[in-house]
Each structure stands twice: as C-alpha cells, then as structure tokens.
C-alpha positions as CSV (number, residue, x, y, z in Angstrom):
1,M,0.0,0.0,0.1
2,N,1.2,3.4,-0.8
3,N,1.5,4.9,2.3
4,Q,3.0,8.9,1.1
5,A,0.9,11.6,1.1
6,V,-1.9,12.5,-1.8
7,R,-0.1,14.9,-3.8
8,M,-3.4,17.6,-4.6
9,A,-3.9,20.6,-6.7
10,V,-6.2,23.0,-5.4
11,I,-8.3,25.3,-7.7
12,G,-9.4,28.1,-7.0
13,Y,-7.3,30.6,-4.2
14,G,-10.5,32.7,-2.9
15,W,-11.7,32.5,0.3
16,W,-12.4,30.0,1.0
17,G,-9.5,27.7,-1.5
18,K,-7.0,29.8,1.4
19,I,-8.4,28.2,4.3
20,I,-8.6,24.7,2.6
21,T,-4.9,25.4,1.1
22,E,-3.5,26.3,4.7
23,T,-5.6,23.9,6.5
24,L,-4.0,21.2,4.5
25,Q,-0.4,22.3,5.6
26,S,-0.7,20.3,9.2
27,S,-2.0,17.3,7.3
28,E,0.7,14.0,7.2
29,L,-2.1,12.4,4.6
30,V,-2.1,15.4,2.0
31,K,-0.1,17.6,0.7
32,V,-0.8,21.0,-1.9
33,K,1.5,20.8,-4.8
34,M,0.0,23.1,-6.9
35,V,-2.9,25.8,-6.2
36,V,-4.2,26.9,-9.5
37,E,-6.2,30.2,-10.1
38,P,-7.2,32.4,-12.9
39,D,-7.0,35.9,-11.9
40,A,-3.6,37.1,-11.9
41,A,-4.2,39.6,-8.9
42,V,-5.5,37.0,-6.6
43,R,-2.4,34.5,-8.3
44,E,0.4,37.0,-6.9
45,S,-1.0,36.2,-3.4
46,A,-0.5,32.7,-4.3
47,Q,2.6,32.5,-5.2
48,Q,3.9,34.6,-2.3
49,A,2.1,32.0,-0.3
50,G,3.8,29.2,-2.2
51,A,7.3,30.4,-2.0
52,Y,7.2,29.2,1.9
53,K,4.5,26.6,1.9
54,D,6.3,24.6,-1.0
55,F,3.6,24.4,-3.7
56,E,3.7,25.9,-7.8
57,V,0.8,28.1,-8.8
58,A,-0.5,28.1,-12.2
59,G,-3.6,29.8,-14.0
60,H,-5.2,27.3,-16.4
61,F,-7.7,24.1,-14.8
62,E,-6.0,21.9,-17.4
63,E,-2.3,22.4,-16.2
64,A,-2.8,20.4,-13.0
65,L,-4.8,17.5,-15.4
66,A,-1.8,17.8,-17.5
67,D,0.5,17.2,-14.4
68,P,1.2,13.6,-13.5
69,A,2.6,14.8,-10.1
70,I,-0.9,15.8,-9.1
71,E,-3.0,12.8,-8.1
72,A,-6.3,14.9,-6.7
73,V,-7.5,17.9,-7.4
74,V,-10.0,20.1,-5.2
75,L,-12.2,21.9,-6.2
76,C,-12.7,25.6,-4.4
77,T,-14.6,27.1,-8.0
78,P,-17.9,28.9,-8.4
79,H,-20.9,26.3,-8.4
80,K,-21.7,26.5,-12.0
81,L,-18.3,25.2,-12.7
82,H,-18.4,21.6,-10.9
83,A,-19.9,19.8,-13.5
84,A,-17.5,20.0,-16.2
85,Q,-14.7,20.2,-13.6
86,I,-15.4,16.9,-12.1
87,G,-16.1,15.3,-15.6
88,A,-12.1,16.4,-16.9
89,A,-10.7,15.7,-13.6
90,A,-12.3,12.2,-14.0
91,R,-11.2,11.5,-17.6
92,A,-7.8,12.7,-16.8
93,G,-7.4,10.3,-13.6
94,K,-7.5,12.1,-10.7
95,H,-9.5,11.9,-7.9
96,V,-11.7,14.6,-7.1
97,F,-12.8,16.3,-3.9
98,C,-15.5,19.0,-4.4
99,E,-16.7,22.2,-2.5
100,K,-20.4,22.1,-2.3
101,P,-23.0,22.1,-4.3
102,L,-21.9,19.0,-5.8
103,C,-23.6,20.9,-9.0
104,L,-26.8,23.3,-9.7
105,S,-28.7,20.6,-11.3
106,Y,-29.2,16.8,-10.6
107,Q,-28.4,15.6,-14.1
108,D,-25.1,16.5,-13.7
109,A,-24.6,15.6,-10.0
110,V,-25.6,11.9,-12.4
111,E,-23.3,12.4,-14.7
112,S,-20.4,13.5,-12.2
113,V,-20.5,10.5,-10.1
114,Q,-20.6,8.2,-13.3
115,A,-17.8,9.7,-14.5
116,C,-16.0,9.1,-11.1
117,R,-17.5,5.8,-11.4
118,L,-16.6,5.5,-15.0
119,A,-12.9,6.2,-14.0
120,N,-12.3,4.4,-10.6
121,V,-11.3,7.8,-9.4
122,V,-12.6,8.8,-5.7
123,L,-15.2,11.3,-5.5
124,G,-15.2,13.9,-2.1
125,I,-17.3,16.5,-1.4
126,G,-17.0,19.7,0.9
127,H,-19.6,18.6,3.7
128,E,-17.1,18.9,6.5
129,R,-20.4,19.1,9.1
130,R,-20.3,15.4,9.1
131,F,-16.8,15.2,10.8
132,E,-17.4,17.5,13.8
133,P,-16.8,15.0,16.9
134,A,-20.4,16.4,17.8
135,M,-22.5,15.3,14.9
136,I,-20.1,12.2,14.6
137,D,-21.6,12.0,18.4
138,L,-25.2,12.8,17.3
139,R,-25.3,10.1,14.6
140,K,-24.0,7.2,16.7
141,R,-26.5,7.4,19.5
142,I,-29.7,7.8,17.0
143,A,-28.0,4.8,15.7
144,A,-28.2,3.2,18.9
145,G,-31.8,4.3,19.7
146,D,-30.9,6.6,22.4
147,L,-33.9,9.3,20.6
148,G,-36.3,6.4,19.8
149,T,-38.3,7.4,16.8
150,I,-36.6,10.6,14.8
151,L,-39.4,12.7,14.5
152,Q,-38.4,16.1,13.2
153,I,-34.9,18.4,12.6
154,E,-34.1,21.6,13.1
155,G,-30.9,23.8,12.0
156,N,-29.8,27.2,11.5
157,F,-27.2,28.2,9.7
158,S,-26.2,32.3,9.5
159,Q,-23.9,34.4,8.7
160,D,-23.0,37.9,7.8
161,K,-19.7,37.0,6.3
162,F,-20.7,38.3,2.2
163,F,-21.2,41.5,3.2
164,S,-17.8,42.2,2.8
165,L,-17.4,41.2,-0.5
166,P,-17.5,43.6,-3.6
167,P,-20.6,43.4,-5.2
168,D,-19.3,41.6,-8.6
169,N,-18.5,38.7,-6.2
170,W,-19.5,35.3,-8.0
171,R,-20.9,34.5,-4.7
172,L,-23.9,37.0,-4.8
173,S,-24.5,36.3,-8.1
174,K,-27.6,34.0,-9.2
175,E,-26.5,32.5,-12.4
176,S,-23.3,31.0,-10.2
177,A,-24.9,30.4,-6.9
178,P,-29.0,30.7,-7.6
179,V,-30.9,30.7,-3.7
180,G,-27.2,32.6,-2.1
181,P,-28.4,31.1,1.4
182,L,-29.0,27.4,0.2
183,S,-25.7,26.8,-1.9
184,A,-23.7,29.3,1.4
185,T,-25.0,27.8,4.4
186,G,-28.0,25.7,4.1
187,I,-26.9,22.9,1.8
188,H,-24.6,21.6,4.8
189,L,-27.5,21.5,6.8
190,V,-29.4,19.7,4.4
191,D,-26.6,16.8,4.2
192,L,-27.2,16.3,7.6
193,A,-30.5,15.9,7.3
194,I,-30.3,13.3,4.6
195,A,-27.3,11.8,6.8
196,V,-29.9,11.1,9.6
197,L,-33.1,10.2,7.4
198,G,-32.1,9.2,3.9
199,P,-33.3,11.0,0.9
200,A,-36.0,13.7,1.6
201,S,-39.3,13.2,-1.0
202,M,-40.8,16.5,-1.3
203,V,-40.0,20.7,-0.4
204,W,-41.6,23.8,0.5
205,A,-38.9,26.7,0.0
206,R,-39.3,30.6,0.5
207,L,-36.3,32.7,-0.2
208,G,-36.3,36.9,0.0
209,T,-34.2,39.3,0.2
210,L,-34.7,41.5,3.0
211,G,-31.2,42.9,4.7
212,S,-29.4,43.4,1.8
213,N,-29.2,44.0,-2.0
214,F,-27.8,40.5,-2.9
215,S,-29.3,39.6,-6.3
216,N,-29.4,35.7,-5.2
217,G,-31.9,36.6,-1.7
218,D,-30.6,36.6,1.9
219,T,-33.2,35.4,4.0
220,L,-34.5,31.4,3.1
221,G,-36.6,28.8,5.0
222,I,-37.1,25.6,3.8
223,M,-39.7,22.8,5.3
224,L,-38.5,19.6,4.0
225,A,-40.4,16.5,4.3
226,F,-39.4,12.7,4.4
227,P,-40.5,9.6,3.6
228,G,-41.1,8.2,7.4
229,G,-43.0,11.5,7.9
230,A,-40.4,13.2,9.6
231,N,-39.3,16.8,8.7
232,A,-36.3,18.8,9.0
233,M,-37.3,22.9,8.9
234,I,-34.0,24.7,7.6
235,S,-33.0,28.3,8.0
236,A,-30.5,30.3,6.4
237,I,-29.8,33.4,6.5
238,L,-26.6,35.8,5.3
239,A,-27.9,39.2,6.4
240,T,-28.0,38.0,10.3
241,P,-24.4,37.6,12.5
242,F,-23.4,34.2,12.7
243,E,-25.4,31.3,14.3
244,G,-25.3,27.8,13.6
245,R,-27.6,25.0,15.3
246,F,-29.0,21.8,15.2
247,C,-31.3,19.7,17.1
248,V,-32.7,16.4,16.2
249,Y,-36.0,15.6,17.8
250,G,-37.2,11.8,18.8
251,S,-40.0,10.0,20.4
252,Q,-37.2,9.7,24.0
253,G,-36.0,12.9,23.8
254,W,-33.7,15.6,21.5
255,I,-30.0,16.4,21.2
256,E,-29.5,19.6,20.4
257,I,-25.6,21.2,18.8
258,R,-24.8,25.1,19.1
259,D,-21.9,26.4,17.0
260,R,-19.8,28.7,19.1
261,T,-18.3,30.3,16.5
262,H,-18.3,30.3,12.5
263,P,-17.0,26.4,11.2
264,E,-14.4,29.0,9.2
265,H,-12.0,28.9,12.7
266,P,-14.3,26.6,14.7
267,T,-13.6,27.2,18.5
268,G,-16.1,24.2,19.8
269,W,-19.5,22.9,20.7
270,D,-22.4,23.5,23.2
271,I,-24.5,20.1,23.2
272,T,-27.6,19.6,25.4
273,T,-28.9,16.6,25.8
274,C,-32.9,16.1,26.9
275,L,-33.5,12.2,27.4
276,R,-37.0,11.2,28.8
277,G,-37.2,10.3,32.4
278,K,-33.7,12.5,32.9
279,D,-32.7,15.9,33.6
280,R,-31.4,18.0,30.7
281,E,-27.8,17.9,30.2
282,T,-25.2,20.4,28.1
283,H,-21.5,19.7,27.6
284,F,-18.7,21.6,26.1
285,M,-17.1,20.1,23.2
286,P,-13.6,21.3,21.9
287,P,-13.0,22.8,18.3
288,H,-11.7,19.7,15.6
289,P,-11.0,20.5,12.5
290,A,-13.1,18.8,10.3
291,V,-12.2,20.5,7.3
292,R,-9.0,18.7,7.6
293,A,-10.8,15.4,8.7
294,N,-12.8,15.7,5.4
295,L,-10.1,15.3,3.0
296,D,-7.8,13.0,5.3
297,A,-10.5,11.0,4.8
298,F,-10.6,11.5,0.8
299,A,-7.0,10.7,1.1
300,N,-7.6,7.6,3.1
301,A,-10.0,6.1,0.6
302,V,-7.5,7.8,-2.4
303,R,-5.0,5.4,-1.0
304,G,-7.7,2.4,-0.5
305,V,-7.3,2.5,3.6
306,A,-10.8,2.8,4.1
307,P,-14.6,3.6,2.2
308,Y,-15.0,7.4,1.5
309,P,-17.8,7.8,4.3
310,V,-20.6,10.8,2.2
311,K,-21.6,7.6,-0.1
312,P,-22.5,8.7,-3.8
313,E,-26.1,8.3,-3.3
314,E,-26.0,11.0,-0.6
315,M,-24.1,13.4,-2.9
316,L,-26.9,12.7,-5.5
317,A,-29.9,13.3,-3.0
318,N,-28.4,16.6,-1.7
319,V,-28.2,18.2,-5.3
320,A,-31.6,16.1,-6.2
321,A,-32.9,18.4,-2.8
322,L,-30.8,21.2,-3.9
323,E,-33.1,21.6,-7.2
324,A,-35.8,21.0,-6.2
325,I,-35.5,24.0,-3.0
326,M,-34.5,26.2,-6.1
327,R,-37.8,25.3,-8.1
328,S,-39.8,25.8,-5.1
329,T,-38.0,29.1,-4.0
330,G,-39.4,30.0,-8.2
331,T,-42.7,28.6,-8.1
332,G,-43.9,29.3,-4.5
333,A,-45.4,25.5,-4.6
334,I,-44.3,22.3,-2.8
335,E,-42.1,20.4,-5.4
336,M,-41.6,16.7,-5.5
337,I,-37.5,15.5,-4.9
338,A,-36.4,13.4,-7.6
339,N,-35.4,9.9,-6.2
340,S,-31.2,9.1,-6.4
341,P,-30.3,6.2,-8.1
342,H,-28.3,4.1,-6.2
343,A,-24.8,4.4,-7.4
C-alpha cells in the first residue's frame, strides 16, 4: 500500500481555497503541490504563499490535469463550473474533491458520479459538518436508538460574512450561486438531514431579500418532508450575525448542537441532551479541524485505507433536494424531489 501523502492541486484561491490550502499544511495524508488561480492579482498572493509552503502556482485548470505528479484536485470554484470540471478531472484520471454543492442540477450530479465511477477515481464532497465530533456522536446515538423514533429536525446556519464581498463577487450572483443562502450555508444542513433521515421526498421553500441588496437573496426558509413522515425545518440567512444550530427531536428525547463560532475558525460546540425521564444536560466539545478531517478521509479513500464515508447516493440525494428547493423558491409551490438512483 502507498503510504505517501496524496499530492493535490487546489483549484481556486479565493476565500475558501485559501482556507483549504492553509488547513492542509498540517495534514500528514495530503500534500498541496499546486494552486490554480485564473485571476492574476489573486495568483500573485498565491505565489507569495507558495514561496514558503512549497507549492507551485498555475493559471489554468488544464495545467493540473496534465501534471502527472498531481493525483487529485480540490475544486474551490464557482458552483456552475463543478460538473464540467469533475468530468474533465475524472477523464484525466484525477481523484476529485469538490466543494459543496456538488452540482447545480440533479442530472449534472448523476453524470459527475458516473464519470468518477467509470474512471475508477474517488469523489469527495465538502460537507465537513459531518466530520465534527459533536455531529459524529449525535449520529451514533441516533443509530443506537437513544432518541427513539426521529420525529423532526431543526437547523439554522446563518452569517453576515458576504457583506465584505465586492458586489460583483460570484457568490452574490444569481447565475453562479442561485438561491444564495442555500448554496452558501443551508446546503450543509440539508446534507445533515439526509445523513440522519435518508433522501427527502418533497420540499417547500421561500427566499427573500430583506436585509441586503444581494441579487440571489439573503433569507431562506426550507421545509423538507421525508418518506417516513419526519420533517426538517431549515433556516439560512446571509444578513444576520453568525448562528449555527442543529437539533434532532425523537420520541425518547432530543439533542441540540450549537456552534460557538463560524466553522471557518471553530472554537467548539455546546451540546444539550434531554432524554425522557432524565435531567437536561449540557456539555462542551472542544474545536476540531473538521475541514481537514474530511480531506484526510478522502485521502484515505484514495489510498484504499477506508471507503470515503459520504456515499455517492447521499451526494445525489443532496443535489436532488437542492434542485427542488431552487424550484420551490421560484414557484412558491411544494415540489417533489427526484429519487436518487443507486450509485
């Protein structure tokens, strides 16, 4: 078995690309060998960082695909580019880690998963919330039956970071990041709901622009319905100070996880547990590098140490829900969610 660190190229050196690159400096399983950035001004800052972090800087995605030393790419690029980039990387024999959302349409997601399967490369996804210790423990307790039958999920992931972005930034674009609060933060909570309850069956969602001039909206409410009868109520706002909360209610009790700070720089989580017949308890879990843990899991899958823990069918279910949520914000109607095929 190859025990060397997986040699990766980070594609896109914007806000999150910088965080990914910096985070991976402490990984023993991943080595950033290249950063690709088309913007010349941003590329200059990448070159300055690469001078002391031992990675080269390129201006074109194709340079990473053509380099035999690069084993995998990490896509930190606008959402609308993901499908084409995943397909190109897979055809070049590169493993692919894609920031969320995987794609903006269900069909593109299906084709992306199939391209990686046909090329026999690993596909990873930037849903690092699954790798937070508090969330791992919550899912274990649900699986053990501690909460009984799961009745409902409530989640909120809100922030006001985008006020610092220039108006022409792609994250504020209807085309590049439609339904902004969904693709920015809400999609993480959709993923967690799917991790707990499986694929959703229908959705009603409402998008507003109430606290900003963002063209892709700033206030989103989502009601997801699941085949077993459970619901997930999700809030994502881009015009209020940070709030992060995920709570699962069951027939035998509930558990709530609250973030102390934005996951960009986590400082830990406060967990409240209330089980039937017992006193309510609250405890603290210290910070953990969930972003790095996700990429380390991806590297282990590339090396054949362990399967990547987010299954392709879960990735497809997430994009199917995203597509239906985007439809619902436009129609104002309850929308059915496409069934994810076995992948």
